C-alpha positions as CSV (number, residue, x, y, z in Angstrom):
1,M,72.2,103.2,28.1
2,S,70.2,99.9,27.9
3,D,70.0,98.3,24.4
4,P,67.8,95.2,24.7
5,Y,68.3,94.2,21.1
6,F,72.1,94.3,21.6
7,R,71.8,92.1,24.7
8,I,69.6,89.6,22.8
9,A,71.9,89.5,19.8
10,N,74.9,88.6,22.0
11,S,73.2,85.7,23.8
12,A,73.5,82.2,22.4
13,L,69.8,81.7,21.9
14,G,69.2,85.3,20.6
15,R,72.1,85.1,18.1
16,A,70.7,81.8,16.7
17,A,67.2,83.2,16.3
18,L,68.4,86.4,14.7
19,R,70.5,84.4,12.2
20,R,67.5,82.4,11.2
21,L,65.5,85.6,10.7
22,S,68.4,87.1,8.7
23,L,68.4,90.1,11.1
24,P,71.5,92.2,11.9
25,I,73.7,91.0,14.8
26,P,75.6,93.8,16.4
27,V,78.7,92.7,18.3
28,P,80.7,94.4,21.1
29,L,83.2,96.6,19.4
30,R,87.0,96.4,20.0
31,R,87.8,99.7,21.7
32,Y,91.1,101.0,22.8
33,R,92.5,100.3,26.3
34,P,95.8,101.9,27.4
35,G,98.7,99.5,27.1
36,E,97.1,97.2,24.6
37,P,98.7,96.4,21.3
38,L,97.8,98.5,18.3
39,T,96.2,95.5,16.6
40,D,95.1,92.3,18.1
41,G,96.8,90.1,15.5
42,P,98.7,90.1,12.2
43,V,98.5,92.9,9.6
44,L,98.4,91.9,6.0
45,L,100.1,94.3,3.7
46,L,99.1,94.1,0.0
47,N,100.7,95.7,-3.1
48,A,102.6,98.2,-0.9
49,A,105.3,100.4,-2.3
50,D,108.5,100.7,-0.3
51,D,107.5,104.1,1.3
52,L,104.2,102.8,2.7
53,A,105.7,99.5,3.7
54,E,108.2,101.4,5.8
55,V,105.5,103.3,7.5
56,V,103.4,100.2,8.3
57,H,106.5,98.4,9.7
58,S,107.2,101.4,11.9
59,L,103.9,100.9,13.6
60,G,105.4,97.9,15.5
61,V,102.7,95.5,14.3
62,D,103.2,91.9,13.0
63,V,103.3,92.5,9.2
64,H,102.7,89.8,6.6
65,T,102.6,89.9,2.9
66,R,100.7,86.7,2.6
67,T,97.6,85.7,4.4
68,P,98.7,84.2,7.8
69,P,97.2,80.9,8.7
70,N,95.4,82.2,11.8
71,G,93.7,85.1,9.9
72,C,94.2,88.8,9.7
73,A,93.4,91.5,12.3
74,A,93.9,94.2,9.7
75,V,94.6,94.7,6.0
76,V,96.4,97.6,4.4
77,L,96.0,97.7,0.6
78,D,98.2,100.2,-1.3
79,A,96.1,101.4,-4.3
80,R,98.0,104.7,-4.9
81,G,99.4,103.2,-8.1
82,V,96.0,102.7,-9.7
83,R,96.1,105.0,-12.8
84,S,92.9,104.0,-14.7
85,S,89.5,102.5,-14.3
86,R,90.8,99.2,-15.7
87,E,93.4,99.0,-13.0
88,L,90.7,99.2,-10.3
89,D,90.5,95.4,-10.5
90,V,93.3,95.4,-7.9
91,V,90.6,95.8,-5.3
92,P,88.7,92.6,-5.9
93,R,91.8,90.7,-7.1
94,L,93.6,91.3,-3.8
95,L,90.9,91.7,-1.3
96,S,88.3,89.2,-2.3
97,P,90.4,86.1,-1.6
98,I,91.2,87.2,2.0
99,M,87.8,88.4,3.1
100,R,87.0,85.1,4.9
101,S,90.3,85.2,6.7
102,L,89.4,88.5,8.5
103,R,89.1,88.2,12.3
104,P,86.3,89.8,14.2
105,H,86.8,93.6,14.6
106,A,89.2,93.6,11.6
107,R,90.4,96.9,10.1
108,V,90.6,97.2,6.3
109,V,92.5,100.4,5.2
110,T,93.0,101.3,1.6
111,A,95.7,103.8,0.7
112,G,95.1,106.0,-2.2
113,L,96.0,109.5,-3.6
114,P,94.0,112.7,-3.3
115,P,92.4,112.8,-6.8
116,N,93.5,116.4,-7.3
117,T,97.2,115.2,-7.0
118,A,96.8,112.5,-9.7
119,A,99.0,113.0,-12.8
120,T,96.2,112.4,-15.3
121,T,92.4,112.6,-15.6
122,S,92.2,108.8,-15.8
123,A,94.2,108.5,-12.6
124,A,92.0,111.1,-10.8
125,V,88.9,109.2,-11.9
126,A,90.3,105.9,-10.6
127,Q,91.4,107.4,-7.3
128,R,88.0,108.9,-6.7
129,A,86.4,105.5,-7.5
130,L,88.2,104.0,-4.5
131,E,85.9,106.0,-2.2
132,G,83.0,104.0,-3.5
133,S,84.6,100.6,-3.2
134,T,85.9,101.5,0.3
135,R,82.5,102.6,1.6
136,S,80.7,99.7,0.0
137,L,83.1,97.2,1.6
138,G,82.3,98.8,4.9
139,R,78.7,97.9,4.4
140,E,79.6,94.2,3.7
141,L,81.9,93.6,6.6
142,R,80.6,91.9,9.7
143,D,81.6,91.3,13.4
144,G,82.6,94.8,14.1
145,A,85.0,95.2,11.2
146,T,85.5,98.6,9.5
147,S,86.8,99.9,6.1
148,N,88.4,103.3,5.6
149,L,90.4,105.1,2.9
150,V,93.5,107.2,3.5
151,Q,94.4,109.5,0.7
152,I,98.1,110.3,1.0
153,E,99.5,113.3,-0.9
154,P,102.8,112.5,-2.6
155,G,105.6,113.3,-0.1
156,A,103.3,112.9,2.9
157,E,103.8,109.2,3.5
158,H,105.4,109.6,6.9
159,D,102.7,112.1,7.9
160,A,100.2,109.2,7.3
161,Q,101.5,107.3,10.3
162,S,99.1,108.9,12.8
163,A,96.1,108.2,10.5
164,L,97.1,104.6,10.0
165,R,97.6,104.1,13.8
166,F,94.2,105.5,14.5
167,L,92.3,103.6,11.8
168,L,94.0,100.2,12.6
169,S,93.5,100.6,16.4
170,G,90.6,100.2,18.8
171,R,90.4,104.0,18.9
172,S,88.5,104.0,15.6
173,A,85.9,101.4,16.7
174,Y,82.9,103.5,15.4
175,V,84.6,105.1,12.4
176,S,83.9,103.3,9.1
177,G,83.4,104.3,5.5
178,Q,85.5,107.4,5.9
179,V,88.0,109.2,3.8
180,V,91.0,110.8,5.5
181,R,93.3,113.1,3.4
182,V,96.9,113.4,4.6
183,T,99.0,116.3,3.3
184,A,102.6,117.0,4.2
185,A,102.8,118.6,7.6
186,P,104.3,122.2,7.8
187,E,107.1,120.9,10.0
188,P,108.7,117.5,10.3
189,P,107.1,115.6,13.2
190,A,108.9,115.6,16.5
191,P,109.6,112.4,18.4
192,I,106.2,111.2,19.7
193,D,105.1,109.3,22.8
194,W,102.2,107.5,21.1
195,D,100.7,106.6,24.6
196,R,100.7,110.3,25.7
197,P,100.7,112.3,22.4
198,L,99.3,115.4,24.2
199,D,101.9,115.7,26.9
200,S,102.7,119.3,27.9
201,T,99.7,120.7,26.1
202,V,96.8,122.8,27.3
203,A,93.3,121.9,25.9
204,L,90.0,123.7,26.2
205,V,86.8,121.7,26.0
206,T,83.4,123.4,25.9
207,G,80.3,121.6,27.1
208,A,82.5,119.5,29.3
209,A,80.2,118.8,32.2
210,N,78.4,115.7,30.8
211,G,78.1,113.2,28.0
212,I,80.4,113.6,25.0
213,G,82.2,116.6,26.4
214,A,83.1,115.0,29.7
215,S,84.4,112.0,27.7
216,I,86.5,114.2,25.5
217,A,88.0,116.0,28.6
218,R,88.9,112.6,30.1
219,V,90.5,111.2,27.0
220,L,92.5,114.4,26.4
221,S,93.7,114.2,30.0
222,R,94.6,110.5,29.6
223,D,96.7,111.5,26.5
224,G,98.6,114.0,28.6
225,A,96.8,117.3,28.2
226,Q,96.0,119.8,30.9
227,V,92.3,120.4,30.3
228,V,90.3,123.5,30.9
229,C,86.6,122.4,31.2
230,V,84.0,124.9,30.2
231,D,80.2,124.7,30.7
232,T,77.3,126.9,31.8
233,P,76.8,128.0,35.4
234,A,73.8,125.7,35.6
235,Q,76.2,122.7,35.2
236,N,78.6,124.0,37.8
237,D,78.5,121.0,40.1
238,A,78.9,118.4,37.3
239,L,81.6,120.6,35.7
240,R,83.7,120.7,38.9
241,D,83.3,116.9,39.3
242,V,84.6,116.3,35.8
243,A,87.5,118.7,36.2
244,A,88.5,117.3,39.6
245,S,88.5,113.7,38.3
246,I,91.1,114.6,35.7
247,G,93.1,117.3,37.5
248,G,91.7,119.9,35.2
249,H,90.4,123.4,35.6
250,P,86.7,124.2,35.7
251,L,85.6,127.5,34.0
252,S,81.9,128.3,34.4
253,V,80.8,130.5,31.4
254,D,77.6,130.9,29.4
255,L,78.9,130.8,25.9
256,T,76.0,133.0,24.6
257,D,77.0,135.9,26.8
258,S,78.4,138.7,24.7
259,D,81.7,138.7,26.6
260,A,82.1,134.9,26.9
261,A,84.7,134.5,24.3
262,D,86.8,137.3,25.7
263,R,86.6,136.0,29.2
264,I,87.7,132.5,28.1
265,A,90.5,134.0,26.1
266,A,91.6,136.1,29.1
267,H,91.7,133.0,31.3
268,L,93.7,131.0,28.8
269,R,96.2,133.9,28.5
270,Q,96.6,134.6,32.2
271,A,96.5,131.1,33.6
272,H,98.1,129.1,30.8
273,D,99.9,131.6,28.6
274,G,98.0,130.2,25.6
275,V,96.3,127.0,24.4
276,D,97.2,124.1,22.2
277,V,93.9,122.4,21.6
278,V,90.4,124.0,21.4
279,V,87.4,121.6,21.2
280,H,84.1,123.2,20.4
281,N,81.7,120.6,21.8
282,A,78.9,122.6,23.5
283,G,75.6,122.2,21.7
284,I,71.8,122.1,22.3
285,T,68.7,121.0,20.4
286,R,65.3,122.6,20.2
287,D,63.4,120.4,17.7
288,K,60.3,121.4,15.8
289,T,59.3,121.2,12.1
290,L,59.9,124.4,10.3
291,V,56.2,125.4,10.2
292,R,56.2,125.3,14.0
293,M,59.7,126.7,14.5
294,D,59.4,129.9,16.6
295,A,62.2,132.5,16.6
296,D,63.5,131.5,20.1
297,R,64.0,127.9,19.1
298,W,65.8,128.9,16.0
299,S,68.1,131.6,17.5
300,S,68.9,129.7,20.7
301,V,70.3,126.7,18.8
302,L,72.2,128.9,16.3
303,D,73.6,131.0,19.1
304,V,75.0,128.1,21.1
305,N,76.0,125.7,18.3
306,L,77.4,128.1,15.7
307,T,77.7,131.8,16.7
308,A,79.4,131.0,20.0
309,T,81.8,128.7,18.1
310,E,82.7,131.4,15.7
311,R,83.3,134.0,18.4
312,L,85.5,131.7,20.5
313,T,87.4,130.7,17.5
314,E,88.1,134.3,16.6
315,A,89.2,135.0,20.2
316,V,91.7,132.1,20.4
317,L,93.2,133.0,17.0
318,A,93.7,136.6,18.1
319,D,97.3,137.6,19.2
320,G,98.6,134.1,18.7
321,L,96.6,132.6,21.7
322,L,96.3,129.3,19.8
323,R,100.0,128.3,19.8
324,E,101.9,127.3,16.7
325,G,101.1,123.7,15.9
326,G,97.8,124.1,17.7
327,A,94.5,122.4,16.7
328,I,90.8,123.3,16.7
329,V,88.3,120.5,16.6
330,A,84.7,121.4,16.2
331,T,81.6,119.1,16.7
332,S,79.3,118.9,13.8
333,S,76.8,116.1,13.2
334,I,75.7,113.8,10.4
335,N,72.4,115.8,10.6
336,G,74.4,118.8,9.4
337,I,75.4,116.7,6.4
338,A,72.2,114.8,5.6
339,G,69.6,116.9,7.4
340,N,66.9,115.5,9.7
341,R,63.1,116.1,10.0
342,G,62.3,118.6,12.7
343,Q,65.9,119.9,12.9
344,T,66.2,122.7,10.4
345,N,67.8,124.9,13.2
346,Y,70.2,122.1,14.4
347,A,71.2,121.0,11.0
348,A,71.8,124.6,9.9
349,S,74.1,125.1,12.9
350,K,76.0,121.9,12.3
351,A,76.4,122.5,8.6
352,G,77.7,125.9,9.5
353,V,80.4,124.3,11.7
354,I,81.6,122.4,8.7
355,G,81.6,125.7,6.8
356,L,83.8,127.2,9.5
357,V,86.3,124.4,9.1
358,D,86.3,124.8,5.3
359,A,86.7,128.6,5.5
360,L,89.6,128.6,8.0
361,A,91.7,125.5,7.0
362,A,93.9,127.1,4.4
363,S,94.8,130.2,6.5
364,L,95.5,128.2,9.6
365,R,97.7,125.8,7.7
366,D,99.8,128.8,6.5
367,S,100.3,129.8,10.2
368,G,101.2,126.2,11.3
369,R,97.8,125.4,12.8
370,R,94.8,123.4,11.7
371,I,91.1,122.9,12.1
372,N,88.9,119.8,11.7
373,A,85.5,118.6,12.7
374,V,83.9,115.4,14.0
375,A,80.3,114.5,12.9
376,P,78.8,112.1,15.3
377,G,75.9,109.9,14.4
378,F,73.7,108.2,17.0
379,I,75.6,108.3,20.2
380,E,74.3,106.8,23.4
381,T,73.9,109.7,25.8
382,R,71.3,111.1,28.2
383,L,69.9,113.2,25.4
384,T,69.3,110.2,23.0
385,A,67.9,108.3,26.0
386,R,65.0,110.7,25.9
387,M,64.1,109.9,22.3
388,P,60.9,107.9,21.6
389,A,61.8,104.2,21.9
390,F,61.0,103.3,18.3
391,T,63.0,106.3,16.9
392,R,65.9,105.4,19.2
393,E,65.9,101.8,18.1
394,V,65.8,102.6,14.4
395,A,68.6,105.1,14.8
396,R,70.8,102.5,16.5
397,R,70.4,100.0,13.7
398,L,70.7,102.2,10.6
399,N,74.5,101.9,10.3
400,S,76.9,99.3,9.2
401,L,77.8,98.3,12.8
402,G,74.2,97.9,13.8
403,Q,74.5,99.8,17.1
404,G,74.7,103.2,18.7
405,G,78.2,104.7,19.4
406,Q,79.5,105.6,22.8
407,P,80.8,109.0,23.9
408,I,84.3,107.5,24.0
409,D,84.1,106.9,20.2
410,V,83.8,110.7,19.6
411,A,86.4,111.5,22.2
412,E,89.0,109.1,20.7
413,T,88.5,110.8,17.3
414,V,88.8,114.3,18.7
415,A,92.0,113.3,20.6
416,W,93.5,111.9,17.4
417,L,92.7,115.1,15.5
418,A,94.1,117.1,18.3
419,A,97.4,115.3,18.5
420,P,100.5,117.0,17.0
421,A,101.3,113.9,14.9
422,T,98.1,114.5,13.0
423,A,99.3,117.8,11.6
424,G,98.8,116.5,8.1
425,V,95.1,116.3,8.5
426,N,93.4,119.7,8.1
427,G,90.1,121.0,6.9
428,Q,88.2,117.7,7.2
429,T,85.0,116.4,8.8
430,I,85.3,112.9,10.1
431,R,82.0,111.1,10.7
432,V,81.8,109.0,13.9
433,C,78.6,107.2,13.0
434,G,79.3,103.5,12.4
435,Q,78.8,104.3,8.7
436,A,75.3,105.5,9.0
437,L,73.0,104.8,6.1
438,L,72.5,108.6,5.6
439,G,75.2,111.2,5.4
440,A,78.1,108.8,5.6
């Protein structure tokens, strides 16, 4: 989608003019390309205990413990040892001196503890405080840099490798100001091909004919999955094109039909003998303020975005159809977190998706499976292209990266959550919003 401000900001004259006016200057983000290095330069490791240092070194990156002369592409600060509010000064003491050495698109990752695992009240308070410093740092960074916090449960250090890989790489280009909790995976991780982490898996993607859903299908296929692409009969031609382009399987179903979930489950059982990844992406909007919200607008959005998701989830969990180690990834929205004028129906449905994740996480973990959600912010799609120009422009700028995200940004996050190596991440909602000013 065309973004005139972005083009102006990245021209020599435009950049100079915007600097004089003290206006935000969005830059092209560093996104993942197959075969490229995990980071595009040195990784500075600060204050790291041996267990985390071992994990960072295992990533195959160029690790330094002092600021390299040519600057840092990434920084990992180990703050798990912070036990009181007074000890929080480790953040400015170690990070402030190296801020000017950060390269464009740098990644700053702080490692902390889940507050509920801290040994004392003071330690729990301090670990929770790291969320505030991490998010505020994300607002201060420039040139496409991001800041995120990984809370690592004691004993789950090696399970954090997948989260660190994601957050240090170009895959997380539009993810900033987020908190990722890592717990010990139910089973030790098997040897992993990090270039094709979904090899020999079957993935189902709803709403796969266009936009974000099509991008998710392509990325899952790129990562090795055999993808079943689901969309409504009205999207049949586009659905077939997407499926054909990735060697996938089109399945034309209206998710609001009373038997839709059973039909999809039957297909997965008969054609694939089960499924490893289920991505609930299908969704619609029917916006009106509540005083003008008719029953059809309300029910149609809830039926597609939430009720169909619940029914399909129930169907794939029946009789072990979702295989052991399997993952469900649902699509929420930052509007389901912060709300949005004229979207009481949509926000209710997307908040309900987060409720589904919260409700099922513990029981799925007990059975060796997991569920998470992504919450996109403003993503450049055909739907957002129809927004009024002023509203669209405001939405693009109201985040720390100063631009709209791309469907690939959501797809990369979904693929990371779907990968077997991410088994230690469960019951979470990860915002893919460039650290939007609201709800992030």
